[in-house]
C-alpha beads as a LAMMPS data file, in Angstrom:
LAMMPS data file: protein, C-alpha beads

400 atoms
399 bonds

1 atom types
1 bond types

-500.0 500.0 xlo xhi
-500.0 500.0 ylo yhi
-500.0 500.0 zlo zhi

Masses

1 110.0

Atoms # bond

1 1 1 351.363 -378.201 -219.804
2 1 1 353.843 -377.702 -216.913
3 1 1 352.765 -378.928 -213.505
4 1 1 351.678 -376.058 -211.253
5 1 1 353.887 -375.524 -208.216
6 1 1 351.753 -375.707 -205.089
7 1 1 352.009 -373.020 -202.380
8 1 1 353.632 -375.310 -199.791
9 1 1 356.011 -377.181 -202.077
10 1 1 359.331 -377.464 -200.275
11 1 1 357.794 -377.461 -196.791
12 1 1 358.312 -380.662 -194.789
13 1 1 355.877 -381.642 -192.038
14 1 1 356.375 -384.393 -189.462
15 1 1 352.943 -385.561 -188.298
16 1 1 353.545 -387.422 -185.024
17 1 1 349.958 -386.964 -183.810
18 1 1 346.945 -389.291 -183.886
19 1 1 343.233 -389.203 -184.651
20 1 1 342.022 -385.952 -186.197
21 1 1 342.863 -382.457 -184.914
22 1 1 346.634 -382.028 -185.377
23 1 1 346.782 -384.561 -188.245
24 1 1 344.079 -382.563 -190.058
25 1 1 346.324 -379.483 -189.989
26 1 1 349.048 -381.602 -191.600
27 1 1 346.565 -382.995 -194.124
28 1 1 345.589 -379.519 -195.284
29 1 1 349.245 -378.669 -195.772
30 1 1 349.788 -381.897 -197.713
31 1 1 346.905 -381.028 -200.028
32 1 1 348.725 -377.835 -200.955
33 1 1 352.116 -379.339 -201.653
34 1 1 353.868 -379.969 -198.329
35 1 1 355.767 -383.235 -197.894
36 1 1 353.954 -384.775 -194.926
37 1 1 355.581 -387.701 -193.159
38 1 1 353.180 -389.543 -190.879
39 1 1 355.173 -391.002 -187.974
40 1 1 353.296 -393.847 -186.261
41 1 1 353.872 -396.310 -183.477
42 1 1 355.038 -399.645 -184.987
43 1 1 352.395 -401.523 -183.000
44 1 1 349.207 -400.713 -184.892
45 1 1 349.976 -397.134 -185.853
46 1 1 347.528 -394.274 -185.492
47 1 1 344.314 -395.540 -183.779
48 1 1 342.370 -393.747 -186.508
49 1 1 343.330 -396.656 -188.760
50 1 1 340.794 -398.797 -186.902
51 1 1 338.206 -396.119 -186.228
52 1 1 334.944 -396.137 -188.177
53 1 1 334.110 -398.342 -191.134
54 1 1 336.598 -401.142 -191.816
55 1 1 337.768 -402.044 -195.331
56 1 1 339.296 -405.153 -196.882
57 1 1 342.772 -403.981 -195.849
58 1 1 343.829 -404.241 -192.200
59 1 1 344.408 -400.922 -190.449
60 1 1 342.835 -399.085 -193.384
61 1 1 339.442 -397.784 -192.232
62 1 1 337.543 -395.344 -194.416
63 1 1 338.240 -392.659 -191.802
64 1 1 341.957 -393.314 -192.165
65 1 1 341.908 -393.348 -195.953
66 1 1 340.110 -390.007 -195.962
67 1 1 342.027 -388.160 -193.269
68 1 1 345.572 -389.423 -193.953
69 1 1 345.523 -388.464 -197.622
70 1 1 348.737 -387.340 -199.318
71 1 1 350.967 -388.579 -196.457
72 1 1 353.904 -390.947 -196.304
73 1 1 353.904 -393.410 -193.404
74 1 1 356.932 -394.466 -191.359
75 1 1 356.954 -396.262 -188.028
76 1 1 358.830 -395.025 -184.987
77 1 1 358.449 -395.606 -181.262
78 1 1 359.105 -392.151 -179.826
79 1 1 359.045 -393.379 -176.232
80 1 1 362.296 -395.277 -176.770
81 1 1 365.570 -393.308 -176.772
82 1 1 366.514 -394.742 -180.163
83 1 1 363.183 -393.568 -181.588
84 1 1 363.557 -390.103 -180.069
85 1 1 367.041 -389.911 -181.574
86 1 1 365.713 -390.637 -185.057
87 1 1 362.998 -387.990 -184.688
88 1 1 365.656 -385.429 -183.751
89 1 1 367.540 -386.249 -186.949
90 1 1 364.366 -385.830 -189.004
91 1 1 363.473 -382.603 -187.188
92 1 1 366.804 -381.078 -188.208
93 1 1 365.643 -380.859 -191.830
94 1 1 361.911 -380.320 -191.268
95 1 1 359.812 -377.164 -191.109
96 1 1 356.860 -378.253 -188.984
97 1 1 356.024 -380.895 -186.400
98 1 1 352.373 -381.567 -185.519
99 1 1 351.649 -383.288 -182.206
100 1 1 348.618 -383.788 -179.967
101 1 1 349.855 -385.725 -176.963
102 1 1 348.919 -384.639 -173.464
103 1 1 351.073 -381.713 -172.316
104 1 1 354.358 -382.957 -170.909
105 1 1 354.529 -386.128 -173.006
106 1 1 357.108 -384.828 -175.474
107 1 1 359.143 -383.486 -172.581
108 1 1 359.045 -386.905 -170.918
109 1 1 360.536 -388.412 -174.078
110 1 1 363.255 -385.769 -174.268
111 1 1 361.553 -384.106 -177.230
112 1 1 360.266 -380.889 -175.670
113 1 1 360.419 -377.520 -177.373
114 1 1 363.594 -376.663 -175.506
115 1 1 365.299 -379.611 -177.200
116 1 1 363.716 -379.394 -180.646
117 1 1 364.248 -375.647 -181.023
118 1 1 367.973 -376.056 -180.350
119 1 1 368.213 -378.787 -182.976
120 1 1 366.374 -376.622 -185.507
121 1 1 365.756 -372.955 -184.558
122 1 1 363.543 -372.554 -187.663
123 1 1 361.202 -375.364 -186.615
124 1 1 357.502 -374.712 -185.981
125 1 1 355.792 -376.974 -183.460
126 1 1 352.001 -377.299 -183.525
127 1 1 350.760 -378.527 -180.164
128 1 1 347.104 -379.552 -179.941
129 1 1 345.436 -380.721 -176.745
130 1 1 342.055 -380.593 -175.087
131 1 1 342.819 -377.542 -172.942
132 1 1 346.132 -376.158 -174.198
133 1 1 349.611 -376.195 -172.730
134 1 1 348.768 -374.005 -169.724
135 1 1 346.050 -373.603 -167.117
136 1 1 344.537 -375.804 -164.382
137 1 1 342.938 -378.202 -166.903
138 1 1 345.993 -378.734 -169.101
139 1 1 346.594 -382.310 -167.909
140 1 1 343.022 -383.450 -168.481
141 1 1 342.305 -385.681 -171.496
142 1 1 340.248 -384.011 -174.192
143 1 1 338.139 -385.108 -177.135
144 1 1 335.858 -383.189 -179.483
145 1 1 332.740 -384.165 -177.525
146 1 1 334.276 -382.722 -174.357
147 1 1 335.404 -379.602 -176.202
148 1 1 331.876 -379.028 -177.509
149 1 1 330.628 -379.233 -173.936
150 1 1 333.289 -377.117 -172.218
151 1 1 333.439 -374.559 -175.041
152 1 1 329.733 -373.760 -174.736
153 1 1 328.333 -375.240 -177.948
154 1 1 326.626 -378.337 -176.549
155 1 1 324.648 -376.222 -174.064
156 1 1 323.031 -374.461 -177.018
157 1 1 322.191 -377.646 -178.920
158 1 1 318.801 -379.294 -178.868
159 1 1 315.274 -378.308 -177.869
160 1 1 314.473 -375.990 -174.954
161 1 1 314.054 -377.839 -171.684
162 1 1 315.527 -381.114 -172.956
163 1 1 318.931 -382.754 -172.504
164 1 1 321.525 -381.071 -174.754
165 1 1 322.345 -383.045 -177.884
166 1 1 325.583 -383.593 -179.765
167 1 1 326.134 -380.678 -182.174
168 1 1 326.191 -382.975 -185.179
169 1 1 327.575 -386.483 -185.005
170 1 1 331.041 -385.553 -186.302
171 1 1 334.225 -384.527 -184.496
172 1 1 333.534 -380.879 -185.240
173 1 1 335.875 -379.479 -182.579
174 1 1 338.745 -381.568 -183.937
175 1 1 338.329 -380.283 -187.473
176 1 1 337.928 -376.692 -186.296
177 1 1 341.093 -376.964 -184.218
178 1 1 342.956 -378.552 -187.125
179 1 1 342.039 -375.576 -189.294
180 1 1 343.083 -373.137 -186.575
181 1 1 346.318 -375.076 -186.202
182 1 1 346.984 -374.780 -189.912
183 1 1 346.286 -371.041 -189.798
184 1 1 348.704 -370.747 -186.886
185 1 1 351.372 -372.624 -188.821
186 1 1 350.909 -370.320 -191.821
187 1 1 351.315 -367.289 -189.538
188 1 1 354.428 -368.839 -187.979
189 1 1 355.914 -369.561 -191.407
190 1 1 355.337 -365.935 -192.383
191 1 1 356.979 -364.790 -189.130
192 1 1 359.905 -367.095 -189.871
193 1 1 360.378 -365.438 -193.245
194 1 1 360.901 -362.150 -191.424
195 1 1 362.929 -363.357 -188.425
196 1 1 364.409 -366.739 -189.298
197 1 1 362.947 -368.139 -186.075
198 1 1 360.388 -370.847 -185.508
199 1 1 357.876 -370.961 -182.653
200 1 1 355.177 -372.987 -180.895
201 1 1 351.553 -372.885 -182.048
202 1 1 349.391 -373.778 -179.037
203 1 1 345.832 -374.905 -179.889
204 1 1 343.155 -376.140 -177.485
205 1 1 340.051 -377.967 -178.691
206 1 1 337.683 -376.084 -176.371
207 1 1 339.034 -372.710 -177.519
208 1 1 338.189 -373.427 -181.155
209 1 1 334.608 -374.152 -180.125
210 1 1 334.335 -371.115 -177.846
211 1 1 335.591 -368.774 -180.572
212 1 1 332.600 -369.392 -182.879
213 1 1 329.740 -368.597 -180.472
214 1 1 328.538 -365.384 -182.127
215 1 1 327.865 -362.542 -179.647
216 1 1 327.295 -364.775 -176.647
217 1 1 330.380 -363.644 -174.670
218 1 1 329.977 -359.851 -175.070
219 1 1 326.221 -360.147 -174.462
220 1 1 326.720 -362.016 -171.171
221 1 1 329.400 -359.557 -170.076
222 1 1 327.107 -356.641 -170.864
223 1 1 323.850 -357.686 -169.226
224 1 1 324.189 -361.244 -167.869
225 1 1 322.022 -362.806 -170.581
226 1 1 322.494 -366.568 -170.911
227 1 1 321.413 -367.874 -174.287
228 1 1 319.498 -371.117 -173.940
229 1 1 318.895 -373.875 -176.502
230 1 1 316.656 -372.536 -179.237
231 1 1 315.728 -375.710 -181.061
232 1 1 315.339 -375.046 -184.763
233 1 1 315.160 -371.267 -184.487
234 1 1 316.993 -368.312 -182.962
235 1 1 316.067 -365.570 -180.511
236 1 1 317.406 -362.919 -182.873
237 1 1 315.211 -363.425 -185.929
238 1 1 311.879 -364.879 -187.037
239 1 1 311.025 -366.866 -189.114
240 1 1 314.513 -368.310 -189.117
241 1 1 314.714 -372.067 -188.808
242 1 1 313.761 -375.487 -190.137
243 1 1 310.431 -376.437 -191.644
244 1 1 308.774 -379.634 -192.903
245 1 1 307.566 -380.061 -196.478
246 1 1 304.695 -382.056 -197.955
247 1 1 306.981 -384.876 -199.105
248 1 1 308.315 -385.596 -195.612
249 1 1 311.546 -383.686 -196.038
250 1 1 312.914 -380.567 -194.350
251 1 1 314.312 -377.242 -195.465
252 1 1 315.984 -374.265 -193.812
253 1 1 314.624 -370.748 -194.270
254 1 1 316.468 -367.649 -193.084
255 1 1 314.742 -364.293 -192.538
256 1 1 317.124 -362.116 -190.558
257 1 1 315.682 -358.767 -191.708
258 1 1 312.318 -357.160 -192.395
259 1 1 313.190 -357.067 -196.089
260 1 1 313.753 -360.837 -196.125
261 1 1 310.407 -361.364 -194.415
262 1 1 308.724 -359.153 -197.000
263 1 1 310.145 -361.358 -199.742
264 1 1 308.893 -364.446 -197.923
265 1 1 305.356 -363.073 -197.729
266 1 1 305.505 -362.473 -201.495
267 1 1 306.637 -366.071 -202.003
268 1 1 303.794 -367.255 -199.766
269 1 1 301.333 -364.898 -201.482
270 1 1 300.359 -363.607 -198.030
271 1 1 300.438 -359.792 -197.994
272 1 1 298.358 -359.898 -194.812
273 1 1 301.329 -361.371 -192.950
274 1 1 303.523 -358.472 -194.030
275 1 1 300.937 -355.987 -192.816
276 1 1 300.617 -357.748 -189.455
277 1 1 304.190 -358.887 -188.816
278 1 1 306.334 -356.603 -190.964
279 1 1 308.446 -355.458 -188.028
280 1 1 311.034 -357.856 -186.585
281 1 1 310.191 -356.926 -182.999
282 1 1 306.537 -357.774 -183.632
283 1 1 307.479 -361.104 -185.195
284 1 1 309.704 -362.003 -182.255
285 1 1 306.839 -361.226 -179.894
286 1 1 304.475 -363.399 -181.929
287 1 1 306.970 -366.105 -182.807
288 1 1 304.618 -369.059 -182.439
289 1 1 301.953 -367.574 -184.683
290 1 1 304.462 -366.592 -187.370
291 1 1 306.120 -369.991 -187.390
292 1 1 302.754 -371.742 -187.572
293 1 1 301.812 -369.728 -190.662
294 1 1 305.108 -370.499 -192.379
295 1 1 304.858 -374.183 -191.495
296 1 1 301.323 -374.439 -192.916
297 1 1 302.730 -373.070 -196.149
298 1 1 305.756 -375.375 -196.290
299 1 1 303.527 -378.387 -195.633
300 1 1 301.450 -377.496 -198.686
301 1 1 303.998 -378.616 -201.306
302 1 1 307.152 -380.700 -201.886
303 1 1 310.527 -379.368 -200.789
304 1 1 311.944 -378.759 -204.247
305 1 1 308.960 -376.547 -205.114
306 1 1 309.378 -374.540 -201.922
307 1 1 313.063 -373.928 -202.589
308 1 1 312.359 -372.919 -206.174
309 1 1 309.724 -370.397 -205.068
310 1 1 311.953 -369.017 -202.304
311 1 1 314.875 -368.668 -204.690
312 1 1 312.758 -366.831 -207.250
313 1 1 311.618 -364.444 -204.520
314 1 1 315.115 -363.853 -203.118
315 1 1 314.469 -365.708 -199.863
316 1 1 317.480 -367.639 -198.470
317 1 1 316.393 -371.278 -198.347
318 1 1 318.029 -374.644 -198.769
319 1 1 317.382 -378.345 -198.308
320 1 1 318.436 -380.026 -195.077
321 1 1 320.568 -382.555 -196.896
322 1 1 321.374 -386.091 -195.914
323 1 1 324.580 -387.502 -197.372
324 1 1 322.398 -389.218 -199.982
325 1 1 321.012 -385.812 -200.951
326 1 1 324.534 -384.409 -201.163
327 1 1 325.641 -387.113 -203.599
328 1 1 322.812 -386.061 -205.921
329 1 1 323.126 -382.302 -205.421
330 1 1 324.178 -380.475 -208.626
331 1 1 326.002 -377.751 -206.667
332 1 1 328.306 -380.304 -205.051
333 1 1 328.921 -381.754 -208.499
334 1 1 329.603 -378.360 -210.061
335 1 1 332.103 -377.541 -207.313
336 1 1 333.763 -380.952 -207.693
337 1 1 333.438 -381.623 -203.973
338 1 1 333.352 -385.412 -204.226
339 1 1 336.672 -386.912 -205.292
340 1 1 337.018 -390.523 -206.419
341 1 1 340.345 -392.257 -205.799
342 1 1 341.258 -395.852 -206.605
343 1 1 342.828 -397.738 -203.706
344 1 1 344.632 -401.014 -204.297
345 1 1 342.628 -404.066 -203.149
346 1 1 339.682 -401.846 -202.126
347 1 1 338.598 -400.157 -205.318
348 1 1 337.116 -396.715 -205.806
349 1 1 336.779 -394.608 -202.636
350 1 1 334.918 -391.295 -202.670
351 1 1 336.120 -388.555 -200.308
352 1 1 335.492 -384.820 -199.828
353 1 1 337.719 -382.886 -202.196
354 1 1 340.216 -380.167 -201.287
355 1 1 339.052 -376.769 -200.075
356 1 1 339.552 -373.841 -200.376
357 1 1 339.845 -373.413 -204.113
358 1 1 342.829 -371.419 -205.375
359 1 1 342.686 -370.056 -208.908
360 1 1 346.409 -370.335 -209.709
361 1 1 347.824 -372.966 -207.347
362 1 1 345.032 -375.322 -206.242
363 1 1 345.547 -378.220 -203.898
364 1 1 344.809 -381.811 -204.804
365 1 1 344.381 -385.302 -203.409
366 1 1 347.123 -387.493 -204.863
367 1 1 346.523 -390.594 -202.775
368 1 1 344.542 -391.718 -199.745
369 1 1 345.869 -392.873 -196.375
370 1 1 348.999 -395.033 -196.720
371 1 1 349.552 -398.536 -195.365
372 1 1 351.281 -398.638 -191.994
373 1 1 354.992 -397.995 -192.410
374 1 1 355.033 -398.369 -196.171
375 1 1 357.672 -395.638 -196.511
376 1 1 359.793 -396.569 -193.490
377 1 1 362.663 -398.382 -195.230
378 1 1 362.988 -395.942 -198.108
379 1 1 363.004 -392.851 -195.909
380 1 1 365.371 -394.127 -193.260
381 1 1 367.802 -395.544 -195.795
382 1 1 367.757 -392.660 -198.256
383 1 1 367.593 -389.771 -195.813
384 1 1 369.266 -391.033 -192.654
385 1 1 371.605 -393.521 -194.311
386 1 1 370.593 -396.396 -192.044
387 1 1 371.827 -399.795 -193.169
388 1 1 369.813 -403.004 -193.402
389 1 1 371.589 -404.189 -190.260
390 1 1 370.693 -401.038 -188.324
391 1 1 367.082 -401.231 -189.460
392 1 1 366.913 -404.864 -188.425
393 1 1 368.249 -404.022 -184.968
394 1 1 365.723 -401.201 -184.579
395 1 1 362.963 -403.588 -185.597
396 1 1 364.055 -406.151 -183.042
397 1 1 363.849 -403.711 -180.127
398 1 1 360.469 -402.314 -181.229
399 1 1 361.608 -398.889 -182.442
400 1 1 360.270 -399.387 -185.984

Bonds

1 1 1 2
2 1 2 3
3 1 3 4
4 1 4 5
5 1 5 6
6 1 6 7
7 1 7 8
8 1 8 9
9 1 9 10
10 1 10 11
11 1 11 12
12 1 12 13
13 1 13 14
14 1 14 15
15 1 15 16
16 1 16 17
17 1 17 18
18 1 18 19
19 1 19 20
20 1 20 21
21 1 21 22
22 1 22 23
23 1 23 24
24 1 24 25
25 1 25 26
26 1 26 27
27 1 27 28
28 1 28 29
29 1 29 30
30 1 30 31
31 1 31 32
32 1 32 33
33 1 33 34
34 1 34 35
35 1 35 36
36 1 36 37
37 1 37 38
38 1 38 39
39 1 39 40
40 1 40 41
41 1 41 42
42 1 42 43
43 1 43 44
44 1 44 45
45 1 45 46
46 1 46 47
47 1 47 48
48 1 48 49
49 1 49 50
50 1 50 51
51 1 51 52
52 1 52 53
53 1 53 54
54 1 54 55
55 1 55 56
56 1 56 57
57 1 57 58
58 1 58 59
59 1 59 60
60 1 60 61
61 1 61 62
62 1 62 63
63 1 63 64
64 1 64 65
65 1 65 66
66 1 66 67
67 1 67 68
68 1 68 69
69 1 69 70
70 1 70 71
71 1 71 72
72 1 72 73
73 1 73 74
74 1 74 75
75 1 75 76
76 1 76 77
77 1 77 78
78 1 78 79
79 1 79 80
80 1 80 81
81 1 81 82
82 1 82 83
83 1 83 84
84 1 84 85
85 1 85 86
86 1 86 87
87 1 87 88
88 1 88 89
89 1 89 90
90 1 90 91
91 1 91 92
92 1 92 93
93 1 93 94
94 1 94 95
95 1 95 96
96 1 96 97
97 1 97 98
98 1 98 99
99 1 99 100
100 1 100 101
101 1 101 102
102 1 102 103
103 1 103 104
104 1 104 105
105 1 105 106
106 1 106 107
107 1 107 108
108 1 108 109
109 1 109 110
110 1 110 111
111 1 111 112
112 1 112 113
113 1 113 114
114 1 114 115
115 1 115 116
116 1 116 117
117 1 117 118
118 1 118 119
119 1 119 120
120 1 120 121
121 1 121 122
122 1 122 123
123 1 123 124
124 1 124 125
125 1 125 126
126 1 126 127
127 1 127 128
128 1 128 129
129 1 129 130
130 1 130 131
131 1 131 132
132 1 132 133
133 1 133 134
134 1 134 135
135 1 135 136
136 1 136 137
137 1 137 138
138 1 138 139
139 1 139 140
140 1 140 141
141 1 141 142
142 1 142 143
143 1 143 144
144 1 144 145
145 1 145 146
146 1 146 147
147 1 147 148
148 1 148 149
149 1 149 150
150 1 150 151
151 1 151 152
152 1 152 153
153 1 153 154
154 1 154 155
155 1 155 156
156 1 156 157
157 1 157 158
158 1 158 159
159 1 159 160
160 1 160 161
161 1 161 162
162 1 162 163
163 1 163 164
164 1 164 165
165 1 165 166
166 1 166 167
167 1 167 168
168 1 168 169
169 1 169 170
170 1 170 171
171 1 171 172
172 1 172 173
173 1 173 174
174 1 174 175
175 1 175 176
176 1 176 177
177 1 177 178
178 1 178 179
179 1 179 180
180 1 180 181
181 1 181 182
182 1 182 183
183 1 183 184
184 1 184 185
185 1 185 186
186 1 186 187
187 1 187 188
188 1 188 189
189 1 189 190
190 1 190 191
191 1 191 192
192 1 192 193
193 1 193 194
194 1 194 195
195 1 195 196
196 1 196 197
197 1 197 198
198 1 198 199
199 1 199 200
200 1 200 201
201 1 201 202
202 1 202 203
203 1 203 204
204 1 204 205
205 1 205 206
206 1 206 207
207 1 207 208
208 1 208 209
209 1 209 210
210 1 210 211
211 1 211 212
212 1 212 213
213 1 213 214
214 1 214 215
215 1 215 216
216 1 216 217
217 1 217 218
218 1 218 219
219 1 219 220
220 1 220 221
221 1 221 222
222 1 222 223
223 1 223 224
224 1 224 225
225 1 225 226
226 1 226 227
227 1 227 228
228 1 228 229
229 1 229 230
230 1 230 231
231 1 231 232
232 1 232 233
233 1 233 234
234 1 234 235
235 1 235 236
236 1 236 237
237 1 237 238
238 1 238 239
239 1 239 240
240 1 240 241
241 1 241 242
242 1 242 243
243 1 243 244
244 1 244 245
245 1 245 246
246 1 246 247
247 1 247 248
248 1 248 249
249 1 249 250
250 1 250 251
251 1 251 252
252 1 252 253
253 1 253 254
254 1 254 255
255 1 255 256
256 1 256 257
257 1 257 258
258 1 258 259
259 1 259 260
260 1 260 261
261 1 261 262
262 1 262 263
263 1 263 264
264 1 264 265
265 1 265 266
266 1 266 267
267 1 267 268
268 1 268 269
269 1 269 270
270 1 270 271
271 1 271 272
272 1 272 273
273 1 273 274
274 1 274 275
275 1 275 276
276 1 276 277
277 1 277 278
278 1 278 279
279 1 279 280
280 1 280 281
281 1 281 282
282 1 282 283
283 1 283 284
284 1 284 285
285 1 285 286
286 1 286 287
287 1 287 288
288 1 288 289
289 1 289 290
290 1 290 291
291 1 291 292
292 1 292 293
293 1 293 294
294 1 294 295
295 1 295 296
296 1 296 297
297 1 297 298
298 1 298 299
299 1 299 300
300 1 300 301
301 1 301 302
302 1 302 303
303 1 303 304
304 1 304 305
305 1 305 306
306 1 306 307
307 1 307 308
308 1 308 309
309 1 309 310
310 1 310 311
311 1 311 312
312 1 312 313
313 1 313 314
314 1 314 315
315 1 315 316
316 1 316 317
317 1 317 318
318 1 318 319
319 1 319 320
320 1 320 321
321 1 321 322
322 1 322 323
323 1 323 324
324 1 324 325
325 1 325 326
326 1 326 327
327 1 327 328
328 1 328 329
329 1 329 330
330 1 330 331
331 1 331 332
332 1 332 333
333 1 333 334
334 1 334 335
335 1 335 336
336 1 336 337
337 1 337 338
338 1 338 339
339 1 339 340
340 1 340 341
341 1 341 342
342 1 342 343
343 1 343 344
344 1 344 345
345 1 345 346
346 1 346 347
347 1 347 348
348 1 348 349
349 1 349 350
350 1 350 351
351 1 351 352
352 1 352 353
353 1 353 354
354 1 354 355
355 1 355 356
356 1 356 357
357 1 357 358
358 1 358 359
359 1 359 360
360 1 360 361
361 1 361 362
362 1 362 363
363 1 363 364
364 1 364 365
365 1 365 366
366 1 366 367
367 1 367 368
368 1 368 369
369 1 369 370
370 1 370 371
371 1 371 372
372 1 372 373
373 1 373 374
374 1 374 375
375 1 375 376
376 1 376 377
377 1 377 378
378 1 378 379
379 1 379 380
380 1 380 381
381 1 381 382
382 1 382 383
383 1 383 384
384 1 384 385
385 1 385 386
386 1 386 387
387 1 387 388
388 1 388 389
389 1 389 390
390 1 390 391
391 1 391 392
392 1 392 393
393 1 393 394
394 1 394 395
395 1 395 396
396 1 396 397
397 1 397 398
398 1 398 399
399 1 399 400
């Protein structure tokens, strides 16, 4: 059977960024066929290599293995003129560069858009930073935690009246911005098909967070309403939240409409609740009483029984899964969401598989994060024609 050509086959990406946001955009492209060259500082490489759980291999953390999948690694010190010169040569035959330095850093190295676009007018430059390339905050450092705070998500997280909590313990804003960056690159590639010209894709971490806050912006503009933390529920619907079960676990139940609540009362075998609280406005006004009734019911049986009953009655419900639950969940298995890859000297490593699924040209994970600089010699010799002597000289002055 012939190998399926992936959608981004023939696209070359230079990933000169670090940690998660911009590199994640490159990772997505690599999963769908792009040739992604990870360009790292020769002294230790991307700091993500040492972030999170260490493995038997130096500079090969589990975070790195997962997030740098499908990439080739070469070393290059961009702050040195010789390193900047090599990047310019690579940029000439590349389609995309992904970077996430503070605004002005590339310009300081002589690698700003004004320079790169002249070298390759078809080039697309993804620029990711905490606050974007413009505005009074553009020079401030930014991380996902800060983006969650500035973008308005952290304020909404936690229980009313208590200190806001982290919206999950992952770098959510980084991943969201990486996806937005990838979308921007796809749009720019489509524009290039029409015009022959590349462009800059400017992504800010806090903007990705702000964009997903439901109706909060138009509501505040309309009547000044400030949504506060809502704990496990929401001001817009009831019962709509998280509930404990008899076996010490938790599940989520969603009743956004009167019809959904009617189905829940059937599942609970409580027609009296439908008669009393059948209207959403009434339920919202009697939130505490409604939630107490639902919680008494959920505490009466194990979680799996509750979900089975809800499902049979057409009530949206699901387990609040730990990662241990996920590894045993048949839906994750059916969707092939856990991919096992063998890594030399480490063994089998399980990572989240590629999404989204494409029926005719799906992406795939071909290998996990590479060793630091493992492709340096081959790439620079084969593509740039550098000799052993030239490579040795570059190594001596700290360029590679």
